[in-house]
C-alpha positions in Angstrom: -3.4 1.4 22.1 -0.5 0.1 20.1 -2.5 -2.5 18.8 0.5 -5.1 18.3 1.1 -8.8 19.2 3.1 -7.3 22.2 0.1 -5.6 23.5 -2.5 -8.5 22.8 -0.2 -11.2 24.0 -0.1 -9.5 27.8 -3.7 -8.5 27.5 -4.4 -12.2 26.7 -2.2 -13.4 29.2 -4.0 -11.0 31.9 -7.6 -12.1 30.8 -6.4 -15.8 30.9 -5.7 -15.4 34.5 -8.8 -13.6 35.4 -11.5 -15.7 33.2 -10.1 -19.2 33.2 -13.4 -21.3 34.3 -15.8 -18.6 33.9 -19.2 -19.1 32.7 -20.9 -16.9 30.0 -24.2 -15.7 31.2 -25.1 -13.1 28.5 -24.4 -12.3 24.9 -25.5 -9.2 23.4 -24.2 -6.9 20.1 -25.1 -3.4 20.6 -24.1 -2.3 17.2 -22.3 -3.9 14.1 -18.9 -4.0 15.5 -19.0 -4.9 19.1 -19.9 -8.0 21.3 -20.1 -8.1 24.8 -19.9 -11.3 26.8 -21.3 -11.2 30.5 -19.0 -13.3 32.4 -19.0 -14.8 35.9 -16.3 -16.5 37.8 -14.8 -16.7 41.3 -13.8 -13.1 41.2 -17.6 -12.0 40.2 -19.3 -10.6 37.0 -17.4 -8.9 34.1 -18.4 -7.9 30.8 -15.8 -8.8 28.3 -15.9 -6.7 25.2 -14.9 -8.1 21.8 -14.6 -5.0 19.1 -13.6 -5.2 15.7 -14.1 -1.6 15.0 -11.5 -0.3 12.9 -10.5 2.5 15.0 -11.0 1.1 18.0 -10.6 -3.0 17.8 -9.5 -4.6 21.0 -10.5 -7.3 23.5 -10.9 -6.3 27.4 -13.4 -5.6 30.1 -15.8 -2.7 30.1 -17.9 -1.1 32.4 -20.0 1.5 29.9 -22.2 -1.0 28.1 -24.3 0.3 25.4 -28.1 0.2 24.8 -29.1 -3.0 23.0 -31.0 -2.7 19.8 -34.6 -4.1 19.6 -33.7 -6.9 17.4 -30.5 -8.6 18.0 -28.1 -9.3 15.1 -27.6 -12.5 13.5 -24.3 -13.1 14.8 -25.4 -12.4 18.2 -27.9 -15.0 17.8 -25.4 -17.2 16.8 -23.3 -16.8 19.8 -26.2 -17.0 22.0 -27.0 -20.4 20.6 -23.4 -21.9 20.7 -22.0 -20.0 24.0 -24.6 -19.3 26.4 -23.6 -21.0 29.6 -20.3 -22.2 28.2 -17.3 -22.3 30.3 -14.4 -20.2 29.1 -11.2 -22.5 29.3 -8.5 -20.3 27.7 -7.5 -17.1 26.3 -4.3 -17.0 24.6 -2.5 -15.3 21.7 -2.2 -17.1 18.2 1.5 -17.5 17.6 2.8 -13.8 17.8 0.0 -12.7 15.5 -2.8 -10.0 16.4 -5.2 -13.0 16.8 -7.0 -14.0 20.2 -8.4 -17.2 20.7 -11.1 -17.9 23.2 -11.5 -21.4 23.9 -14.9 -22.8 25.0 -16.3 -25.8 26.9 -19.9 -26.0 25.4 -22.9 -28.5 25.1 -24.5 -29.5 22.0 -28.1 -30.3 21.5 -27.2 -34.1 23.1 -25.9 -32.2 26.2 -22.2 -33.8 25.0 -19.3 -31.4 25.8 -17.9 -30.0 22.4 -15.1 -27.3 22.4 -15.8 -24.0 20.2 -13.3 -21.4 19.5 -14.1 -17.9 19.0 -11.0 -16.0 17.2 -10.7 -12.2 17.6 -8.8 -11.1 14.8 -7.5 -7.5 15.9 -6.2 -6.3 13.0 -7.7 -2.5 12.0 -9.8 -2.3 9.4 -9.7 -6.2 8.9 -10.7 -7.0 12.4 -13.4 -9.7 12.7 -14.9 -12.4 15.0 -14.8 -15.7 13.8 -16.5 -18.7 15.8 -15.4 -22.2 14.9 -15.9 -25.8 15.9 -13.6 -28.5 14.9 -11.8 -26.0 12.5 -15.0 -25.1 10.6 -16.5 -21.5 10.7 -20.0 -21.4 12.4 -20.4 -17.9 11.9 -18.4 -14.5 11.5 -19.1 -10.9 12.6 -17.9 -9.4 9.1 -17.9 -10.5 5.6 -14.4 -10.7 4.0 -13.7 -7.6 1.9 -12.9 -8.4 -1.8 -9.2 -8.0 -1.3 -9.2 -10.7 1.4 -12.1 -12.9 0.1 -10.0 -14.2 -2.8 -7.5 -15.5 -0.7 -9.1 -16.4 2.6 -12.5 -17.7 2.7 -14.5 -16.8 6.2 -18.1 -17.9 5.1 -20.1 -20.4 7.4 -19.1 -24.1 6.6 -15.5 -23.6 5.2 -12.4 -24.4 7.0 -10.9 -21.7 9.1 -7.6 -20.7 8.3 -5.1 -18.2 9.8 -4.1 -15.0 7.7 -1.2 -15.1 5.3 1.9 -14.7 7.8 4.3 -12.0 7.5 8.0 -12.6 6.7 9.3 -11.6 10.0 10.9 -13.3 12.9 8.6 -14.8 15.3 9.5 -14.3 19.1 8.2 -17.8 19.9 10.5 -19.5 17.1 14.0 -19.8 18.9 16.6 -18.4 17.0 14.6 -16.3 14.4 15.3 -12.9 15.7 19.0 -13.8 16.3 19.1 -14.9 12.6 17.4 -11.7 11.5 19.7 -9.5 13.8 22.6 -10.6 11.5 21.4 -8.3 8.4 21.5 -5.3 10.8 23.3 -2.5 9.7 23.9 -0.6 12.9 22.0 2.1 11.9 18.4 2.6 12.7 17.5 -0.2 15.2 13.6 0.7 16.0 12.8 0.8 12.0 14.7 -2.4 11.9 12.7 -4.1 14.5 9.4 -2.8 12.9 10.5 -4.2 9.5 11.9 -7.6 10.5 10.1 -8.6 14.1 6.5 -9.8 14.1 4.1 -8.2 16.3 5.6 -4.6 17.0 3.9 -1.6 16.4 6.6 1.2 15.4 6.1 2.9 19.1 6.6 -0.6 20.5 9.8 -0.9 18.4 11.0 2.5 19.4 10.6 1.6 23.2 12.2 -1.7 22.5 15.5 -0.2 20.7 15.6 2.4 23.2 16.2 -0.3 26.2 18.5 -2.4 23.7 21.8 -2.5 24.7 23.9 -2.8 21.5 27.2 -3.2 23.0 26.4 -6.5 24.6 26.1 -10.0 22.6 22.7 -11.2 23.6 21.0 -8.6 21.7 18.2 -11.1 20.4 17.7 -12.4 24.1 17.1 -8.7 25.0 14.6 -8.2 22.3 12.7 -11.5 23.6 12.8 -10.4 27.2 11.2 -7.0 26.3 8.3 -8.7 24.2 7.7 -11.7 26.9 8.9 -10.6 30.0 8.6 -6.6 30.4 7.5 -4.8 33.8 3.9 -4.5 33.4 2.6 -1.2 34.4 -0.4 -0.2 32.3 -0.8 3.2 32.0 -2.5 5.9 29.6 0.0 8.1 28.1 1.4 10.5 25.4 0.1 13.5 23.7 -1.6 13.8 20.0 -1.6 10.7 17.8 0.7 9.2 20.5 -1.5 9.3 23.3 -2.5 5.8 23.9 -2.8 2.9 26.3 0.5 1.1 27.2 0.9 -2.3 28.9 4.3 -0.9 30.5 6.1 2.5 31.4 7.4 3.5 27.8 10.4 5.6 28.5 10.3 6.9 24.7 6.2 8.4 25.4 6.4 11.6 27.3 3.5 14.1 28.8 1.4 12.9 31.8 0.7 9.3 32.7 -2.2 7.8 34.4 -1.3 3.9 35.8 -4.1 1.4 36.4 -4.0 -2.2 38.2 -5.0 -4.1 35.1 -4.3 -3.8 31.3 -8.3 -4.0 30.8 -8.8 -1.1 33.2 -6.6 1.1 31.4 -8.0 0.1 28.0 -11.6 0.5 29.1 -10.7 4.1 30.4 -9.1 4.9 27.2 -11.5 3.8 24.7 -14.7 4.7 26.6 -13.3 8.3 26.5 -12.5 8.0 22.8 -16.0 6.4 21.9 -17.6 9.2 24.3 -15.6 11.7 22.2 -16.5 10.3 18.8 -20.0 9.8 19.6 -20.1 13.8 20.8 -18.8 14.8 17.6 -20.7 12.7 15.6 -24.1 13.8 17.5 -23.0 17.6 17.3 -22.4 17.2 13.5 -25.9 15.7 12.9 -27.7 18.1 14.8 -25.5 21.1 13.8 -26.0 20.0 9.8 -29.7 19.5 10.4 -30.1 23.0 12.0 -27.6 24.8 9.7 -29.6 23.4 6.7 -33.0 24.5 7.8 -31.2 27.9 8.5 -29.9 27.9 4.9 -33.2 27.4 3.5 -35.0 29.9 5.7 -32.3 32.8 4.8 -33.1 31.8 1.2 -36.7 32.0 1.8 -36.2 35.4 3.4 -34.3 36.9 0.6 -37.0 36.0 -1.7 -39.7 37.5 0.6 -37.5 40.6 1.1 -36.8 41.1 -2.8 -41.1 40.5 -3.3 -41.9 43.3 -0.8 -39.1 45.6 -2.1 -40.8 45.2 -5.6 -44.3 45.6 -3.9 -43.2 48.8 -2.2 -44.3 50.9 -5.3 -47.7 49.9 -5.2 -48.7 53.7 -4.5 -46.8 54.5 -7.9 -49.2 52.1 -9.8 -52.3 53.6 -7.8 -51.4 57.0 -9.1 -50.6 56.3 -12.5 -54.3 54.6 -12.7 -55.7 57.9 -11.3 -53.6 60.3 -13.6 -54.8 58.1 -16.7 -58.5 58.0 -15.5 -58.5 61.7 -15.0 -56.8 62.3 -18.8 -58.9 59.7 -20.7 -60.4 62.3 -22.9 -56.8 63.3 -24.5 -55.0 59.7 -24.5 -55.8 57.9 -27.7 -55.4 54.1 -28.4 -52.3 52.9 -29.8 -49.9 55.5 -27.8 -47.0 53.9 -26.0 -46.9 56.6 -23.5 -48.5 59.5 -22.1 -47.4 63.1 -20.5 -49.9 64.0 -18.0 -50.0 66.5 -15.0 -49.7 65.0 -11.4 -51.9 67.3 -9.5 -50.8 65.4 -6.4 -47.3 67.1 -6.9 -47.9 70.9 -8.0 -48.9 69.7 -11.3 -45.5 68.6 -12.7 -45.9 66.5 -15.7 -45.2 62.9 -15.5 -44.5 60.3 -18.1 -46.4 56.7 -18.2 -46.0 54.1 -20.1 -48.9 52.4 -22.0 -49.5 49.4 -23.6 -50.8 50.3 -26.9 -52.8 47.3 -27.7 -55.0 48.3 -24.9 -57.6 51.3 -24.6 -56.5 54.2 -22.5 -59.3 52.8 -19.9 -57.7 49.4 -19.9 -54.2 50.6 -19.5 -55.8 52.4 -16.3 -57.5 49.5 -15.0 -54.0 47.3 -15.7 -52.4 49.7 -13.1 -55.2 49.5 -10.6 -54.4 45.9 -10.8 -50.8 45.9 -10.5 -51.8 48.3 -7.0 -54.3 45.6 -5.9 -51.9 42.8 -6.6 -48.9 44.2 -5.0 -51.1 45.5 -1.7 -52.2 41.6 -1.4 -48.6 40.5 -1.6 -47.3 43.0 0.9 -50.3 41.9 3.3 -49.3 38.0 2.9 -45.8 38.4 2.6 -45.1 40.9 5.4 -46.2 38.4 8.1 -44.5 35.5 6.5 -41.3 37.7 6.6 -41.8 38.3 10.1 -42.4 34.8 10.8 -39.4 33.7 9.0 -37.4 35.8 10.8 -38.7 34.5 14.1 -37.8 31.0 13.0 -34.2 32.0 12.3 -34.2 33.9 15.5 -35.3 30.7 17.3 -33.0 28.5 15.2 -30.0 30.7 16.1 -30.8 29.9 19.8 -30.5 26.0 19.1 -27.1 26.5 17.3 -26.3 28.2 20.3 -27.1 25.3 22.7 -25.5 22.9 20.1 -22.2 24.9 20.3 -22.4 25.2 24.0 -23.0 21.2 24.8 -20.0 19.9 26.4 -21.2 16.2 26.9 -23.5 13.3 24.6 -26.1 13.9 27.6 -26.5 17.7 27.0 -27.6 17.1 23.4 -30.7 14.8 24.9 -32.8 17.6 25.2 -32.1 19.6 22.2 -32.8 16.0 20.3 -36.1 16.2 22.3 -36.9 19.7 21.2 -36.0 19.3 17.4 -38.6 16.3 17.5 -40.9 18.5 19.2 -41.0 21.1 16.2 -40.4 18.1 13.5 -36.8 18.8 12.6 -35.9 15.3 13.8 -38.2 12.4 13.1 -39.8 11.0 16.5 -38.5 7.1 16.8 -41.0 4.4 16.1 -39.6 2.8 19.7 -40.0 5.0 22.5 -37.1 4.3 24.6 -37.4 3.8 28.3 -37.6 7.6 30.1 -34.2 8.3 31.7 -34.0 11.0 34.3 -34.0 14.7 33.5 -30.7 16.2 32.7 -29.4 18.5 35.4 -28.6 22.2 35.2 -25.3 24.0 36.1 -25.7 24.6 39.7 -23.5 27.1 41.4 -23.3 28.0 45.4 -22.8 31.9 45.5 -22.3 33.1 49.4 -24.9 30.5 50.5 -27.3 31.2 47.7 -28.2 28.4 45.0 -27.9 29.6 41.3 -29.3 27.5 38.5 -28.4 27.6 34.5 -30.2 26.0 31.9 -28.0 24.3 29.4 -30.7 24.5 26.3 -34.1 25.8 25.6 -35.9 22.7 27.1 -33.9 23.2 30.4 -34.7 26.6 30.3 -38.1 26.1 30.2 -38.2 23.9 32.8 -36.0 25.8 35.1 -37.9 28.9 34.8 -41.3 27.3 34.8 -40.6 25.4 38.4 -39.0 28.6 39.9 -40.9 30.3 42.6 -42.4 33.5 42.0 -40.0 35.6 44.5 -36.8 33.7 42.7 -34.6 36.0 40.5 -34.5 35.6 36.7 -31.8 36.6 34.7 -31.1 36.9 31.0 -28.7 38.9 28.7 -30.4 41.9 27.0 -30.8 41.4 23.1 -28.4 38.4 23.3 -29.1 34.4 23.1 -28.4 33.2 26.6 -29.3 30.7 29.2 -32.0 31.4 31.7 -30.5 31.9 35.2 -32.3 31.6 38.5 -31.4 32.8 41.6 -33.2 30.7 44.8 -34.1 33.5 47.1 -36.0 31.6 49.7 -37.7 34.5 50.8 -34.3 36.4 51.7 -32.7 39.5 50.1 -30.3 38.8 47.6 -26.7 40.9 47.6 -25.9 42.9 44.9 -22.8 40.6 44.7 -24.6 37.2 44.1 -26.6 39.2 41.5 -23.4 40.6 39.6 -21.6 36.9 39.8 -25.0 35.4 38.1 -25.0 38.1 35.7 -21.6 37.2 34.9 -22.4 33.5 34.5 -25.6 34.4 32.5 -23.3 36.5 30.3 -20.8 33.6 29.8 -23.3 31.3 28.7 -24.7 33.6 25.9 -23.9 35.1 22.5 -21.8 37.9 24.0 -19.2 35.5 25.8 -16.3 37.3 23.8 -17.4 40.7 24.9 -17.5 42.9 27.9 -19.9 45.2 29.7 -22.5 42.8 28.7 -26.0 43.9 29.6 -28.1 41.4 31.7 -31.5 41.9 32.7 -33.0 40.9 36.0 -36.4 40.5 37.6 -38.4 38.4 39.7 -39.5 35.1 38.3 -43.6 36.6 38.6 -42.8 38.9 35.8 -41.6 36.3 33.3 -44.6 34.9 31.4 -44.5 32.4 28.5 -46.7 33.2 25.5 -49.1 30.5 24.5 -47.7 28.4 21.6 -44.2 30.0 21.8 -41.0 28.2 20.8 -39.3 26.3 24.0 -37.0 29.0 25.6 -39.2 31.9 24.6 -40.4 34.3 27.1 -41.5 37.9 27.6 -41.0 39.7 31.1 -41.4 43.3 32.7 -40.2 45.2 35.9 -36.8 44.2 35.2 -33.4 46.1 35.9 -30.3 45.9 34.1 -26.7 45.4 35.1 -23.2 45.5 32.9 -20.8 42.4 33.6 -18.0 40.8 32.2 -18.4 37.2 31.1 -17.3 34.7 33.6 -18.0 31.0 33.8 -17.2 30.8 37.5 -16.2 27.1 37.4 -15.0 27.3 41.0 -18.5 28.0 42.1 -20.2 24.7 40.7 -21.4 22.3 42.8 
């Protein structure tokens, strides 16, 4: 959302009405920027998130809690010590700045009532959470950066001070906005408000200017009414950079709008989606970089192996030269740099053979025989290595295909497990609690259930668990998902096979093509070779159909 004081003022006002008197039952810190407070009030339990993330700084409720680390961070332990069991007395904005003040009624070690204040400074990259008692800092989430630390101390034991105020009019100070408006030149009101009134993001300033009637005398009063008493209609709206959460229905923001009952609900929906998208992109990049790094090394290795094989392909000429020198020892003299002899393997044509003048004729012959033996051994070793390298590259291309096809963070779970199983990713020291198996793409086609794997791990699981009379599909000569048509002992109409084949072709390397060949056979003819990579199978007794790729999303269950 436009995280200005206007938005935070109404967010804090909403939270104060919902959380006044709430008890803090749990404190957690799943990552370095976010703190979760589990609150319990007459309306039930709700999780309050306080985020000091530079991109997603906010305060509000959330339903999407993150997993906690094995060891709680220091600031989390500090909050647990002081706030567990505390009663939240109020949530309010400090002045008209981007600072939300949470006041708690706590018990000290002597069971005496004490007041502690948690300041949530929602200020982009300078966002922070600071816990205080009697104006003294007990601890903070982040250490202040150098450009701030020289003017404002946030260390434990120091006196808490607010950030340096801006030289702008404060809506809470009566008359300041009216005074500022005297210098307005009548040209660009939105820019003027943004530069001269506290707590307004530029999008809010544009909205305010669109609602102001400059023909009336009470312009300052109109501005105050907009900032303090707008019609609250939380929504997610806008496109591109303007896509955000708004506490009111901005007439200056176009695009589709989704309305919510609470500001926090809109905020949770927006930021949860934003965080999922960021996590998806981060995970995808991590896996892609890892796989592409290995592919780059293997391609370099393959090039070297190919060059060595090309060099070793001349081994027969070395053997020939050794035999011809041996056959002509009687006429070759030591010290000669070359000799010309008849090649009795090629109609006695003359051939010129270079010699090492420091070696005897027989030693020169042995030198060529050694070159022949060395290249022969090299071929025996390098050819299988090259074949194995090509197999590795082919397999990793399937993993790259899986990564490109992923649509959610959950789709990466099996891929990460697969990369761990082959040693490309480190196995975590602590095993997480096992989640349920990831789901296949499942379709209903004319009464038949069709399942499509999303990655190699799912492909193995899907094919391994299929019944022998189920129909198995895979694109011919392309990487693709494994597709199973559950027959349940019934004959499968050609139309069902064609539709399943179109799905298989869509989730393959040939997605952009047409007339893609798709093989299909009964599961009993599909075998997984011992020690093969995930997703690797061999199959027989198959037929082939040619189809155009189609995702058939309308048939998804």
